[in-house]
N, C-alpha and C positions, 0 to 999 in steps of 0.2 A: 419460557420459562426466564425465572427471578435468577440471576445469578445470587448464588451462598454470600455472604457478606465479604465474608474476607476473602471473594473476586472482584466483586466490586471496590472494594478499600483500594489495591494492590494491582487492581488492573490498567494499563499504562491504555490509552485512548489519541491515537495520533490521526490529524489528516494536513496530503497535501495537493494544493495547486502548481501551476505550473501551464505554457504553452510553449507547445513545439514545434516549431517551424516546419509551411505548409511539406515542405517536399523533403522531411525526414519523421512525417509519421507512419507512414505505411513501415519506413523501417523502426517503428518505432513500438510499436503496435505489436512487432513480432517479438521483441525481446519481450514485452509484458508478458505475453503467450506464453515466449518460455520456461519463469517464472510458475507460470500454472500449471502449469507444462508437471514440474519440474514440483511445487509445493505438494501437483495430484500424487506425482511417486511414493517424494518419502515422509507424505501428511503429516507433519509436524502439529503436534501439540500448545494448547498457549501461541494460538496464532486466528486468529478473523481478517481474513485478507480483503479487500477491494478492488477492483479498479476501473475507473469511469472515468469516460467522453463527453466531455460536454457534443451539446447542436453546433454549436462556430467549425463541429472538427479538429479541433487543436487544442482545445482548455482541454485541463484531463486534471480529476480526482485521484487523488486514491485517498481512503478511509483503510487500516489496523483499529484492529483489538492486541494488543500485543499483551494474555497475564499469565505469560511464563517467565522463569529470574533472565532469562537469555533469551532476547531475539530474534527467532527462529530462520527469522531472513536472512542474516547474519553468516545459515550455516548452508546457503543456499546459492549456490554457486549461475546460475542464470539470474540472482538478483544480486554480485557480485557485475555477474557485469552489463546489467540494466542496467546499473547506479554510474559506471565508469566513466562512465561517456554523455552523463546526461546532461548536461552545462551546453555544452556542444552541437548538442536537438534541442536546447527554450533558443523562443524569444524571451519568457521570465522564466526564467529561476525557478527550481523548489521552491514552493513554502513554506512551516509545516509549521503546526498549529494540536499544540494537546486540546483534546478537549475535554472539558470536566460535562457527567450526567446527569442531568434534571429525570433526564429520568426517559424512556423507550422500553420498547415491547418490541421482545424476537429477536434478542440481543444478548 
C-alpha cells in the first residue's frame, strides 16, 4: 500500500539502536512485551512500531513510523515504564536516528 503524499511528508520515521547488559536482557524483553500488549489493547492510530533483537542477543533495534501529530507511544504507560530506566539496563545507550525514505514497499 502506497501512502498518500500528505502522509509521506508528515510521517516521522525513527530507528533506535542500543545494547543491553546480558544479565538484563530477560527483564528488558518483558518490558518490551508489555509495551506491545498495551498497544494491542489500545490500538492507537498513527503509529507503526516494531522492536527487534539482533543475533548477538544483546543488541536491539526499534523502528517507528509516526504519522500522528503527537507520538502515540507517549500515552502508553508500559512505554513510560520501559523508557524510565533504560540507561541502567544498557551497556550502550539508545541512539535515535531520524530516517529519510528513499523508497518503501509494504510500509
